[in-house]
MARVEX-855968 format. One line per field, with one value per residue: chain; x, y, z of N, C-alpha, C, CB in turn. Coordinates in steps of 0.2 Angstrom, whole numbers. Glycine has a CB too. Layout:
BEGIN
fifi: [A|...]
n.xx: [X|...]
n.yy: [Y|...]
n.zz: [Z|...]
ca.xx: [X|...]
ca.yy: [Y|...]
ca.zz: [Z|...]
c.xx: [X|...]
c.yy: [Y|...]
c.zz: [Z|...]
cb.xx: [X|...]
cb.yy: [Y|...]
cb.zz: [Z|...]
END
This chain:
BEGIN
fifi: [A|A|A|A|A|A|A|A|A|A|A|A|A|A|A|A|A|A|A|A|A|A|A|A|A|A|A|A|A|A|A|A|A|A|A|A|A|A|A|A|A|A|A|A|A|A|A|A|A|A|A|A|A|A|A|A|A|A|A|A|A|A|A|A|A|A|A|A|A|A|A|A|A|A|A|A|A|A|A|A|A|A|A|A|A|A|A|A|A|A|A|A|A|A|A|A|A|A|A|A|A|A|A|A|A|A|A|A|A|A|A|A|A|A|A|A|A|A|A|A|A|A|A|A|A|A|A|A|A|A|A|A|A|A|A|A|A|A|A|A|A|A|A|A|A|A|A|A|A|A|A|A|A|A|A|A|A|A|A|A|A|A|A|A|A|A|A|A|A|A|A|A|A|A|A|A|A|A|A|A|A|A|A|A|A|A|A|A|A|A|A|A|A|A|A|A|A|A|A|A|A|A|A|A|A|A|A|A|A|A|A|A|A|A|A|A|A|A|A|A|A|A|A|A|A|A|A|A|A|A|A|A|A|A|A|A|A|A|A|A|A|A|A|A|A|A|A|A|A|A|A|A|A|A|A|A|A|A|A|A|A|A|A|A|A|A|A|A|A|A|A|A|A|A|A|A|A|A|A|A|A|A|A|A|A|A|A|A|A|A|A|A|A|A|A|A|A|A|A|A|A|A|A|A|A|A|A|A|A|A|A|A|A|A|A|A|A|A|A|A|A|A|A|A|A|A|A|A|A|A|A|A|A|A|A|A|A|A|A|A|A|A|A|A|A|A|A|A|A|A|A|A|A|A|A|A|A|A|A|A|A|A|A|A|A|A|A|A|A|A|A|A|A|A|A|A|A|A|A|A|A|A|A|A|A|A|A|A|A|A|A|A|A|A|A|A|A|A|A|A|A|A|A|A|A|A|A|A|A|A|A|A|A|A|A|A|A|A|A]
n.xx: [4|3|11|8|15|22|33|44|49|65|81|85|73|64|66|63|62|59|46|40|40|33|20|17|14|4|-7|-20|-26|-20|-9|8|24|39|51|60|78|80|70|73|86|82|76|87|93|103|111|103|108|102|86|71|55|38|23|6|3|5|20|20|11|16|28|21|14|25|32|23|23|34|46|61|62|68|67|72|70|59|53|52|45|51|56|66|67|72|78|87|101|96|90|77|71|58|46|33|21|23|23|31|30|37|54|71|84|93|84|67|51|38|22|12|4|-8|-6|1|6|9|20|29|32|40|53|70|75|68|69|70|58|50|39|35|25|23|18|22|18|23|24|26|27|33|39|51|56|57|67|78|81|85|96|95|97|86|78|63|51|54|71|79|71|70|84|86|78|85|101|111|106|112|125|122|116|127|133|124|123|136|136|124|121|119|126|125|123|107|100|93|95|109|111|104|112|124|121|118|129|137|130|134|144|138|135|138|154|154|143|146|158|154|146|156|166|158|155|168|171|165|164|164|170|181|176|164|169|176|167|161|171|174|161|163|159|166|174|168|166|178|191|204|205|207|215|211|215|226|218|210|220|225|213|212|223|220|208|214|223|215|212|204|203|196|202|214|211|206|218|225|219|224|236|253|270|278|266|257|255|249|237|232|229|219|209|206|202|190|182|180|188|192|206|212|208|214|227|230|226|236|248|247|246|257|270|282|293|301|292|291|288|301|309|323|324|329|326|312|308|312|304|291|293|293|281|271|261|248|247|259|255|245|252|261|253|248|260|264|253|255|267|264|265|264|252|257|270|269|265|274|280|268|264|274|271|258|263|270|276|276|292|297|308|321|326|322|319|322|333|344|344|346|359|366|364|358|341|333|335|346|344|333|339|350|342|336|347|352|341|341|353|350|340|347|354|345|336|340|349|348|341|352|363|359|360|374|379|374|381|394|393|390|402|411|407|410|424|428|424|411|400]
n.yy: [-6|11|23|40|55|70|81|93|101|105|114|112|107|116|127|142|140|126|126|133|124|113|120|123|110|106|114|112|104|91|80|82|76|76|64|48|48|62|64|55|60|72|68|64|75|81|88|87|79|78|82|74|73|67|64|61|66|65|64|73|83|88|94|104|112|117|124|134|141|147|140|132|117|100|86|73|59|54|42|34|42|54|71|85|99|116|129|143|139|127|111|99|83|76|64|54|45|27|10|-6|-16|-26|-32|-30|-33|-20|-12|-7|-11|0|6|20|27|31|28|29|20|9|15|18|5|-1|4|2|1|2|14|22|24|33|47|65|79|96|102|95|82|66|51|35|20|7|6|14|24|19|9|17|24|14|10|0|-7|-12|-22|-18|-29|-46|-49|-56|-55|-42|-39|-46|-39|-28|-28|-19|-15|-24|-19|-6|-9|-12|0|9|3|5|18|21|11|1|-10|-28|-33|-34|-50|-57|-49|-49|-63|-64|-56|-62|-75|-70|-63|-67|-61|-48|-47|-44|-30|-13|-5|8|10|1|7|20|16|9|19|28|20|19|31|32|32|19|11|1|-9|-13|-17|-28|-37|-39|-46|-57|-64|-68|-60|-49|-56|-57|-44|-35|-43|-41|-32|-34|-32|-29|-27|-17|-7|-4|0|12|19|22|31|41|46|52|62|69|66|61|50|43|36|33|25|14|10|6|-7|-14|-26|-24|-19|-28|-33|-23|-14|-22|-25|-12|-9|-19|-16|-2|-4|-12|-4|6|18|35|43|52|47|34|36|43|33|24|32|32|19|13|21|32|35|31|32|35|35|37|45|55|74|80|70|69|81|79|69|76|85|76|69|78|87|82|68|64|65|56|44|43|42|29|21|23|17|3|1|3|15|27|41|53|54|58|71|81|79|79|92|99|95|101|114|115|122|121|121|127|119|129|129|126|116|124|132|124|121|134|135|128|115|102|97|83|67|69|81|79|70|77|88|80|76|88|92|83|86|98|95|87|97|102|110|123|130|144|151|157|150|137|138|141|128|121|126|122|108|106|112|102|91|94|95|82|76|72|78]
n.zz: [0|-4|5|12|16|23|15|14|-1|-6|-10|-27|-30|-25|-32|-42|-55|-56|-50|-60|-71|-66|-64|-77|-82|-75|-77|-82|-72|-72|-64|-58|-53|-44|-46|-42|-40|-36|-26|-17|-13|-8|4|10|13|4|-10|-25|-40|-53|-59|-60|-67|-67|-77|-81|-94|-112|-121|-132|-129|-117|-122|-130|-121|-113|-122|-125|-114|-114|-111|-114|-123|-126|-136|-130|-128|-135|-139|-128|-120|-115|-112|-111|-101|-101|-91|-90|-82|-77|-78|-82|-83|-90|-90|-97|-88|-87|-91|-92|-106|-112|-109|-113|-107|-107|-112|-115|-121|-120|-113|-112|-98|-85|-72|-57|-48|-56|-64|-54|-50|-60|-57|-50|-36|-19|-13|-24|-30|-25|-25|-26|-23|-28|-18|-7|-4|-1|-9|-6|-12|-9|3|3|12|25|22|17|29|37|29|20|4|-7|-19|-29|-28|-35|-34|-44|-55|-58|-60|-72|-81|-83|-83|-79|-67|-57|-55|-51|-39|-30|-31|-25|-13|-8|-6|2|10|25|38|34|16|8|8|-2|-13|-14|-17|-29|-37|-37|-43|-56|-61|-72|-83|-84|-93|-105|-104|-110|-111|-107|-99|-88|-84|-79|-68|-60|-57|-50|-39|-34|-29|-17|1|6|-3|-4|5|-1|-13|-10|-6|-18|-25|-16|-18|-31|-41|-47|-55|-67|-70|-69|-69|-67|-57|-42|-30|-16|-3|-5|-10|1|11|4|4|18|19|11|17|28|23|16|2|-13|-27|-39|-50|-46|-35|-43|-49|-38|-36|-46|-53|-47|-53|-67|-73|-73|-84|-94|-87|-86|-99|-102|-93|-97|-110|-108|-101|-109|-109|-111|-121|-112|-99|-100|-101|-89|-80|-83|-80|-66|-62|-67|-66|-74|-67|-52|-37|-20|-2|4|-4|-8|-6|-18|-28|-27|-32|-45|-49|-47|-58|-69|-68|-64|-52|-48|-53|-47|-33|-32|-36|-25|-14|-17|-17|-4|2|-1|5|18|25|37|38|43|38|26|24|22|8|1|4|-3|-16|-18|-18|-29|-44|-61|-69|-84|-96|-102|-116|-133|-148|-159|-155|-156|-170|-174|-172|-182|-183|-192|-196|-188|-180|-172|-166|-157|-148|-143|-137|-127|-119|-115|-107|-97|-91|-86|-77|-68|-62|-53|-59|-60|-69|-80|-95|-102|-96|-100|-114|-115|-111|-122|-132|-128|-129|-143|-148|-143|-149|-162|-162|-160|-171|-172|-178]
ca.xx: [0|6|10|9|17|23|40|45|54|71|86|83|66|60|68|57|62|56|39|37|39|27|14|15|12|-2|-11|-27|-28|-16|-4|15|27|46|51|66|83|80|66|78|91|79|75|94|96|109|109|101|112|97|79|66|48|34|17|2|3|9|26|19|7|21|31|17|13|31|34|18|25|41|51|64|61|72|64|78|69|51|50|51|41|55|58|70|65|78|77|93|106|93|87|72|69|51|44|26|20|24|23|34|26|42|60|76|90|95|79|61|45|34|16|11|-1|-10|-6|7|9|13|26|34|34|45|59|74|75|62|69|70|51|46|37|34|21|26|15|25|15|27|21|31|23|36|43|58|58|61|73|83|83|89|102|94|96|81|75|56|48|59|77|82|67|72|90|85|75|90|107|115|104|116|130|119|115|133|135|120|125|142|134|119|120|122|125|126|118|101|102|90|98|116|111|103|118|129|119|117|135|139|126|137|148|135|134|143|159|153|139|150|163|150|144|161|169|154|156|175|171|161|168|164|172|185|172|159|172|178|161|160|177|172|156|164|155|171|177|164|166|185|195|211|205|205|219|207|219|229|213|208|226|224|207|213|227|216|204|218|226|210|212|200|204|193|206|220|208|206|225|226|216|227|243|259|275|277|259|253|254|244|231|229|226|213|204|204|198|184|178|180|191|195|213|214|207|218|234|230|227|243|253|247|247|264|273|288|298|300|290|290|289|308|313|326|322|330|322|305|308|313|297|286|293|291|274|266|259|242|249|264|252|241|257|264|249|248|266|263|248|258|272|261|268|259|250|261|276|267|263|279|280|262|264|278|267|253|266|275|274|280|297|298|315|322|328|318|323|325|339|349|344|349|367|369|363|352|335|334|335|351|341|329|344|353|338|335|353|352|336|343|358|347|336|352|357|340|332|343|352|343|342|359|367|358|363|381|380|373|387|400|392|391|410|415|406|414|431|429|421|404|395]
ca.yy: [0|17|28|47|59|77|82|100|101|109|115|113|105|122|133|146|136|119|127|135|118|110|124|122|103|105|120|110|100|85|80|81|75|75|56|45|50|69|64|51|65|77|65|63|82|82|92|82|81|78|83|70|74|62|67|57|69|62|69|79|88|91|99|110|116|120|129|139|145|150|136|128|110|96|79|69|52|53|35|32|47|59|77|89|106|120|136|146|133|121|106|95|78|75|58|52|39|22|3|-10|-21|-31|-29|-33|-32|-13|-7|-10|-8|3|9|26|26|37|24|31|14|5|18|17|-2|-2|6|-3|0|5|22|26|23|38|53|71|84|102|104|92|76|61|45|29|14|1|6|17|28|15|6|22|26|8|8|-6|-7|-17|-22|-19|-36|-51|-46|-59|-53|-35|-38|-49|-34|-23|-31|-14|-14|-27|-15|-1|-12|-12|7|12|0|8|25|22|5|0|-17|-32|-32|-38|-57|-59|-45|-52|-69|-63|-53|-68|-79|-67|-60|-68|-57|-42|-46|-41|-23|-9|-3|15|9|-2|12|25|13|8|25|31|16|20|38|32|31|12|7|-5|-14|-16|-20|-34|-41|-41|-50|-63|-67|-70|-55|-45|-60|-56|-37|-33|-48|-38|-27|-38|-31|-25|-24|-11|-1|-2|4|18|23|25|36|46|49|55|67|73|65|56|50|36|32|30|19|9|8|2|-13|-18|-29|-19|-22|-30|-34|-17|-11|-26|-24|-5|-9|-23|-12|3|-7|-15|2|11|24|40|43|55|42|28|39|45|27|21|36|31|12|11|28|32|36|28|37|32|40|39|48|62|80|81|65|71|87|76|65|81|88|71|67|84|87|78|61|63|64|49|38|43|38|22|18|23|12|-3|0|4|21|31|47|59|54|60|78|86|78|81|99|101|94|107|121|114|126|118|125|125|119|135|128|123|113|129|134|119|122|140|135|125|108|100|94|76|63|72|87|77|67|83|91|76|76|95|93|78|90|104|92|85|103|104|115|130|134|148|151|158|144|131|140|140|121|118|128|118|101|107|112|96|86|96|94|75|74|68|81]
ca.zz: [0|-4|11|10|21|21|15|11|-6|-4|-15|-33|-30|-23|-36|-46|-62|-55|-49|-66|-75|-64|-65|-84|-83|-71|-79|-82|-67|-72|-58|-60|-47|-44|-45|-42|-36|-33|-20|-12|-11|-4|10|13|13|0|-17|-31|-46|-58|-57|-64|-66|-71|-78|-86|-101|-117|-122|-137|-125|-113|-126|-132|-115|-111|-127|-125|-108|-115|-108|-120|-122|-131|-137|-129|-129|-136|-140|-121|-117|-111|-115|-106|-101|-99|-89|-88|-81|-74|-83|-79|-87|-89|-93|-96|-84|-92|-89|-96|-110|-113|-107|-117|-104|-106|-115|-114|-125|-114|-114|-108|-93|-80|-66|-54|-45|-62|-66|-49|-50|-65|-55|-47|-28|-16|-12|-30|-32|-22|-29|-22|-26|-27|-11|-2|-2|-3|-10|-5|-13|-8|9|2|17|31|19|17|35|39|25|16|-3|-8|-26|-29|-30|-35|-36|-50|-61|-59|-64|-79|-85|-84|-80|-76|-60|-53|-53|-47|-32|-26|-30|-20|-6|-5|-5|7|14|32|39|28|11|7|6|-8|-18|-15|-20|-36|-40|-37|-48|-63|-62|-79|-88|-84|-99|-110|-104|-113|-107|-105|-93|-83|-82|-75|-61|-56|-55|-45|-33|-31|-26|-11|7|7|-9|-3|8|-6|-19|-7|-6|-25|-26|-13|-21|-38|-46|-50|-60|-73|-72|-70|-66|-66|-51|-36|-25|-12|3|-6|-10|8|13|1|7|24|19|7|22|33|20|12|-5|-16|-34|-42|-55|-41|-32|-48|-50|-32|-37|-52|-51|-48|-57|-74|-75|-73|-91|-98|-84|-87|-106|-102|-90|-101|-116|-106|-98|-115|-107|-116|-121|-106|-94|-101|-100|-82|-76|-84|-76|-59|-60|-70|-67|-78|-62|-45|-32|-13|3|7|-9|-5|-8|-25|-32|-26|-37|-52|-50|-48|-65|-74|-67|-63|-45|-47|-54|-41|-27|-33|-35|-19|-9|-19|-15|3|4|-2|10|25|28|41|35|45|35|19|24|19|1|-2|4|-9|-22|-18|-19|-35|-50|-67|-72|-91|-99|-106|-123|-138|-153|-163|-152|-159|-177|-175|-171|-187|-182|-197|-193|-188|-174|-167|-162|-151|-144|-140|-132|-121|-115|-111|-102|-91|-87|-82|-71|-63|-58|-49|-63|-58|-75|-83|-102|-104|-94|-105|-121|-114|-111|-128|-136|-126|-132|-150|-149|-141|-154|-168|-161|-160|-177|-171|-182]
c.xx: [4|5|11|10|20|31|41|51|59|76|83|76|61|62|62|57|58|48|36|36|33|20|12|12|5|-8|-19|-29|-24|-11|3|19|35|46|59|72|83|75|70|83|88|78|82|97|102|106|108|105|107|90|74|59|44|27|13|1|7|15|25|15|12|25|27|16|20|33|29|19|32|47|54|64|65|69|70|76|61|49|49|47|45|57|62|68|71|76|83|98|103|90|83|70|62|49|37|26|20|24|27|30|31|49|65|83|92|90|73|56|40|27|15|4|-3|-9|1|10|12|19|31|36|39|52|63|74|69|63|70|63|47|44|35|31|25|23|18|22|20|24|27|27|26|41|50|60|61|67|79|85|87|95|101|93|92|78|67|54|54|66|80|78|69|79|90|82|80|96|111|113|109|122|128|117|121|135|131|121|131|141|129|118|123|121|126|121|112|102|99|93|105|116|109|108|123|128|119|123|137|136|130|141|145|133|140|148|158|148|142|155|159|148|150|165|165|155|163|176|168|166|169|166|176|180|167|163|175|173|160|165|175|166|157|161|161|175|174|164|173|189|202|211|203|210|216|211|223|224|211|214|226|219|208|218|224|212|208|221|221|210|207|200|202|198|212|217|208|213|227|224|219|234|248|264|274|270|255|251|248|237|228|226|220|207|201|200|191|179|177|182|193|202|216|214|212|225|235|230|234|248|253|249|254|268|280|294|296|298|288|291|296|312|317|323|323|326|315|304|308|306|292|287|291|284|269|263|253|244|254|260|248|246|260|260|248|254|266|258|251|263|270|264|263|258|255|267|275|266|268|280|274|261|268|275|262|257|270|272|279|285|299|306|316|324|322|322|326|331|345|350|347|357|370|367|357|347|336|334|340|348|337|334|347|349|337|341|354|347|338|349|355|343|341|355|351|336|334|346|347|344|349|364|366|361|371|383|379|379|393|399|393|399|413|413|410|421|433|426|415|399|394]
c.yy: [6|21|35|50|66|77|89|100|106|109|116|111|111|128|136|142|130|120|129|129|115|113|123|115|103|110|118|105|93|86|79|81|75|67|54|48|57|69|60|56|70|75|65|70|83|85|86|84|82|78|79|72|69|66|62|60|66|67|75|85|91|96|105|114|120|126|135|144|148|147|132|121|106|89|74|61|51|46|32|37|53|65|80|96|110|127|139|140|127|117|101|89|76|69|56|45|33|15|-1|-15|-27|-28|-33|-32|-25|-9|-11|-7|-6|5|15|24|32|34|25|25|10|8|17|9|-5|0|1|-4|4|12|26|26|28|44|59|76|91|105|100|85|71|55|40|23|7|1|9|21|24|11|11|24|20|6|2|-4|-13|-17|-21|-26|-41|-48|-49|-56|-46|-34|-41|-44|-29|-25|-25|-13|-18|-23|-9|-3|-10|-4|10|9|3|15|26|16|5|-7|-21|-31|-36|-45|-58|-55|-48|-58|-69|-61|-58|-73|-76|-63|-61|-64|-50|-41|-43|-33|-19|-6|4|14|6|3|17|22|12|14|29|27|18|27|38|30|23|8|1|-11|-17|-20|-27|-39|-44|-46|-57|-67|-69|-66|-52|-50|-59|-48|-34|-38|-46|-34|-30|-37|-26|-23|-18|-5|1|2|11|22|26|31|42|50|54|62|71|72|60|56|43|32|29|24|13|6|4|-5|-18|-21|-24|-23|-23|-31|-28|-14|-15|-25|-17|-6|-13|-19|-6|1|-9|-9|7|18|29|40|46|50|36|30|40|38|24|25|34|24|10|17|27|33|33|34|33|37|42|42|54|68|81|76|66|77|84|73|70|84|83|70|73|82|82|70|59|61|57|43|38|40|31|18|18|18|5|-4|1|10|25|38|53|60|57|68|82|85|80|89|102|100|99|113|121|118|123|123|122|124|125|135|125|120|118|132|130|120|129|140|130|117|106|97|86|73|66|77|84|74|72|86|87|76|83|95|88|82|95|101|90|91|106|110|122|133|138|147|152|153|138|132|139|132|118|120|124|111|101|107|106|91|88|94|87|72|70|71|78]
c.zz: [0|2|8|16|19|21|11|5|-5|-10|-21|-34|-28|-27|-40|-52|-61|-54|-56|-71|-73|-65|-73|-85|-80|-72|-79|-78|-67|-66|-61|-53|-49|-42|-44|-37|-33|-27|-15|-9|-6|3|14|15|10|-7|-22|-37|-52|-55|-62|-62|-70|-71|-82|-93|-106|-119|-127|-133|-120|-117|-128|-126|-113|-116|-127|-119|-108|-112|-114|-118|-128|-131|-136|-129|-130|-137|-133|-117|-113|-115|-109|-107|-98|-97|-86|-88|-78|-79|-79|-84|-85|-93|-91|-92|-89|-88|-94|-99|-111|-112|-111|-114|-102|-109|-114|-119|-120|-117|-110|-104|-89|-73|-63|-51|-50|-64|-60|-48|-55|-63|-52|-40|-25|-15|-18|-33|-29|-26|-24|-26|-25|-20|-5|0|-5|-3|-10|-6|-10|-2|8|8|23|28|19|24|38|35|21|8|-5|-15|-24|-32|-30|-38|-43|-56|-63|-62|-71|-83|-87|-80|-76|-68|-55|-51|-49|-40|-28|-26|-25|-13|-3|-3|1|11|21|34|33|23|11|5|-1|-14|-20|-19|-27|-40|-42|-43|-55|-65|-70|-84|-89|-90|-105|-110|-107|-108|-104|-98|-87|-80|-77|-68|-57|-53|-50|-38|-30|-28|-20|-5|8|1|-8|0|3|-11|-16|-7|-14|-27|-23|-16|-28|-43|-50|-56|-67|-75|-74|-66|-64|-59|-45|-30|-20|-6|1|-7|-3|12|10|3|13|24|16|13|27|30|16|4|-7|-24|-36|-46|-51|-37|-37|-49|-44|-33|-42|-49|-52|-52|-64|-77|-75|-79|-94|-94|-85|-94|-106|-99|-94|-107|-114|-104|-104|-113|-113|-116|-114|-100|-94|-99|-92|-78|-77|-80|-69|-58|-62|-71|-70|-73|-56|-40|-25|-8|6|1|-6|-9|-16|-30|-32|-32|-44|-54|-51|-55|-70|-74|-67|-56|-44|-48|-48|-35|-27|-32|-29|-14|-11|-16|-7|6|4|3|17|29|31|37|36|41|28|19|21|11|-2|-2|-2|-15|-23|-20|-26|-41|-56|-69|-79|-93|-103|-113|-127|-144|-158|-161|-155|-166|-178|-175|-176|-187|-187|-193|-193|-181|-169|-163|-156|-146|-140|-135|-126|-116|-111|-106|-96|-87|-83|-76|-66|-59|-55|-53|-62|-64|-78|-91|-104|-102|-98|-112|-121|-114|-118|-133|-134|-129|-139|-152|-148|-146|-160|-168|-161|-166|-177|-175|-189]
cb.xx: [-5|4|16|2|23|20|44|47|51|75|90|87|64|61|74|59|69|58|38|42|45|28|15|21|17|-1|-9|-29|-35|-13|-5|18|25|50|48|69|89|77|59|81|95|72|72|98|96|113|115|93|117|98|77|68|46|33|17|-5|4|5|32|15|1|26|34|10|11|37|34|11|24|41|48|72|54|80|60|81|71|50|56|57|36|61|53|78|59|84|71|93|112|88|92|66|74|47|48|23|14|30|17|40|24|42|62|76|96|102|81|58|42|37|10|9|0|-17|-7|6|4|8|25|31|28|43|59|81|82|61|75|75|48|49|32|41|14|23|8|26|8|33|17|34|21|40|44|57|52|56|72|80|76|84|108|87|103|76|77|53|45|56|83|81|60|72|95|81|69|88|111|114|97|119|134|112|113|138|134|112|126|147|131|112|123|118|118|125|122|95|100|82|98|119|105|97|121|130|112|111|140|138|119|141|151|128|134|139|166|149|133|154|166|144|140|166|170|147|156|180|168|156|165|158|176|191|168|155|179|181|154|160|184|171|150|162|151|176|176|157|163|186|195|213|200|205|226|201|224|233|207|207|232|224|201|217|233|212|201|224|232|210|219|192|212|187|209|222|201|203|229|224|209|228|244|261|277|282|256|257|260|246|232|234|231|215|206|211|201|184|181|173|197|192|216|210|200|218|236|224|221|245|251|239|242|263|274|288|300|306|284|294|285|311|309|334|324|338|324|303|313|319|296|287|301|295|273|260|257|237|252|268|246|237|262|266|242|247|272|261|242|261|277|263|271|261|243|262|279|262|262|286|282|256|266|285|264|250|271|275|275|275|304|295|316|328|334|313|319|319|339|347|337|346|369|376|361|355|328|340|336|357|336|324|349|356|331|334|360|351|329|346|363|341|332|358|360|342|324|348|356|343|337|362|366|350|362|384|375|366|389|400|385|387|412|412|398|413|434|426|426|402|395]
cb.yy: [0|21|26|49|55|82|76|105|103|107|108|109|99|123|131|153|135|115|132|140|114|109|131|123|98|105|123|108|98|84|74|87|69|79|53|45|50|74|60|45|68|79|58|59|84|76|96|82|75|71|91|63|82|56|73|56|77|60|65|76|85|85|96|107|112|115|126|136|141|157|131|130|108|96|78|70|49|57|30|30|44|55|81|88|108|120|137|149|135|124|102|99|71|81|52|51|39|22|0|-14|-18|-34|-30|-30|-35|-12|-6|-9|-13|9|4|32|19|40|16|36|10|5|26|18|-7|0|12|-1|2|1|23|23|16|40|52|73|84|107|104|96|75|61|45|30|13|-1|0|21|33|9|4|29|26|2|8|-10|-6|-18|-28|-13|-36|-57|-47|-66|-53|-31|-43|-55|-30|-15|-35|-7|-17|-33|-12|1|-19|-16|10|11|-8|8|29|23|-1|5|-18|-40|-33|-34|-61|-57|-38|-52|-74|-59|-47|-71|-82|-62|-61|-75|-56|-40|-53|-44|-21|-3|-2|19|4|-8|16|27|7|3|30|31|9|19|43|27|34|10|12|-4|-11|-10|-16|-34|-38|-35|-48|-61|-62|-77|-50|-43|-68|-58|-33|-25|-55|-34|-21|-45|-27|-29|-30|-12|-4|-9|1|17|18|20|34|44|44|51|65|80|63|57|51|37|36|36|20|11|14|5|-13|-13|-35|-17|-28|-36|-40|-11|-11|-33|-24|0|-12|-29|-9|7|-13|-19|5|12|23|48|47|61|39|26|45|49|22|21|43|32|8|7|31|37|44|24|41|25|38|32|50|61|86|81|58|73|92|72|61|86|89|65|63|84|93|79|60|69|70|49|39|51|42|21|22|30|12|-4|6|-2|25|32|49|59|48|56|80|84|71|78|102|96|87|107|122|107|133|117|123|129|112|139|124|128|108|134|134|112|122|145|132|126|105|96|96|73|56|74|91|72|63|88|92|68|75|100|90|72|93|107|86|81|108|106|115|129|129|156|155|165|142|130|147|143|118|122|136|117|99|113|118|93|86|104|97|72|70|68|88]
cb.zz: [6|-11|16|7|25|26|11|16|-13|2|-15|-38|-26|-15|-40|-47|-64|-49|-44|-70|-75|-56|-63|-89|-81|-63|-85|-90|-68|-79|-53|-65|-43|-38|-51|-49|-40|-38|-22|-15|-16|-7|10|9|21|-1|-19|-32|-48|-63|-56|-64|-68|-67|-82|-83|-100|-123|-125|-143|-121|-110|-133|-135|-109|-110|-134|-124|-102|-113|-103|-120|-122|-129|-143|-122|-122|-143|-143|-117|-112|-109|-117|-108|-96|-105|-84|-81|-78|-68|-87|-77|-86|-91|-90|-103|-80|-96|-86|-93|-116|-121|-100|-124|-108|-109|-122|-107|-130|-111|-114|-112|-89|-81|-67|-49|-42|-68|-67|-42|-51|-72|-51|-49|-26|-9|-7|-35|-31|-15|-34|-19|-24|-32|-11|4|-6|3|-17|2|-20|-14|12|-4|20|33|12|14|40|39|29|18|-7|-3|-30|-33|-37|-39|-31|-50|-59|-53|-60|-79|-81|-82|-85|-79|-59|-57|-59|-50|-32|-30|-37|-22|-7|-11|-11|3|11|38|42|31|4|3|11|-8|-16|-8|-16|-37|-36|-31|-47|-63|-58|-81|-86|-78|-100|-111|-96|-117|-111|-110|-95|-85|-87|-79|-62|-60|-61|-47|-35|-37|-31|-11|13|10|-14|2|14|-8|-21|0|-4|-30|-24|-5|-21|-39|-42|-45|-58|-72|-65|-68|-70|-71|-53|-38|-27|-10|5|-13|-14|12|12|-7|7|29|14|2|26|35|16|14|-7|-14|-36|-45|-60|-36|-29|-54|-51|-26|-39|-58|-55|-41|-53|-75|-71|-69|-95|-98|-76|-87|-111|-98|-83|-103|-119|-100|-92|-118|-103|-114|-127|-105|-93|-108|-104|-80|-78|-91|-78|-56|-64|-76|-60|-83|-61|-43|-34|-12|9|8|-15|-6|-5|-27|-29|-19|-36|-52|-44|-43|-66|-73|-61|-68|-42|-52|-61|-40|-25|-39|-41|-16|-10|-26|-17|6|0|-9|9|29|22|48|36|52|34|16|31|22|-1|3|10|-9|-23|-11|-14|-37|-49|-73|-67|-96|-103|-102|-123|-141|-157|-164|-145|-157|-180|-170|-164|-188|-175|-203|-197|-192|-174|-172|-167|-154|-148|-145|-136|-123|-119|-116|-104|-94|-93|-87|-74|-67|-63|-42|-61|-53|-79|-81|-106|-101|-87|-105|-123|-108|-106|-131|-135|-118|-130|-153|-145|-134|-156|-169|-154|-154|-180|-164|-182]
END
């Protein structure tokens, strides 16, 4: 039975823009409500990232009304009854009430309806099936409020059925459990996830990536990842990412020094040493990483220079120059986690990284060409030698000193017949 209670809309749910959208949809008496995650987050008193609204109006009528009221509207998913309203920098995803006619794993054939309960029943978890009117009436058909209060992540109805309808829900279960769960996971849900884990292989890399990076950004990432490994689920998701002890150690250090980097947490889960490169490539391919994400993961998991808490001052500066402060910090924490280094020993090198400002090498290839060296590989080789000389002198030589060293090396090469 649907329970109804009072909840005052707050944050973006109470904005002038949101009321304007709802008033447009409700102009002739039809009901419109906030639904899903934004209602859940309102109950948790946290800022909702996305605002979803449901209405019994068909999408064409939704668009007509919004346009008539001067609200920009984009037909983002008409087939499934979804349009997006835009007012200033606020966006609202508006979906016609619907019920599933047939499901296909990650998609469904739907029919529009005016039945709020049927629409709520097609959602994944109890606390994502709540809806809220502009006047503060909270509808909770499946006990989402007590589940949210108790930290229970519970599927609506039969867990296995819900996962088979949409396999991504398996990963969403663990992501929400990491974010909101308390105590042991729901037994029925965990059993269903374990049985159906082989189905995850059919999910797109982009969808898996989104869920896993969100999970890794939570405070309980290591605890929940361990459950997925122990249950054999990660074998079907990312079999390379099972070094949970190192993730747990990294998590403790991050908490103490105020750092959180999901890609560093992913790197912590991968094998170290010679196997790091192949693991990075396999993970990046499976998760369809962008080139930026792939390079960043590789830079953290398999850094080009050695970084550890016992590096002397000069070596730390060289590492900062080679890696940049962000990668350096991530690699340092990862190394410290593996070595069991206490957090207080990291404060000095982390402070150095925060204060680090990139020092550009004073010379360019053109400086070598201007002194008669023909274009070719020799220019790059000489530039590399000069930069290593400059780094070995702790980045102190200025442009004039570097040019003098260039002249000296060219003269030496000429005198020995190497040119």
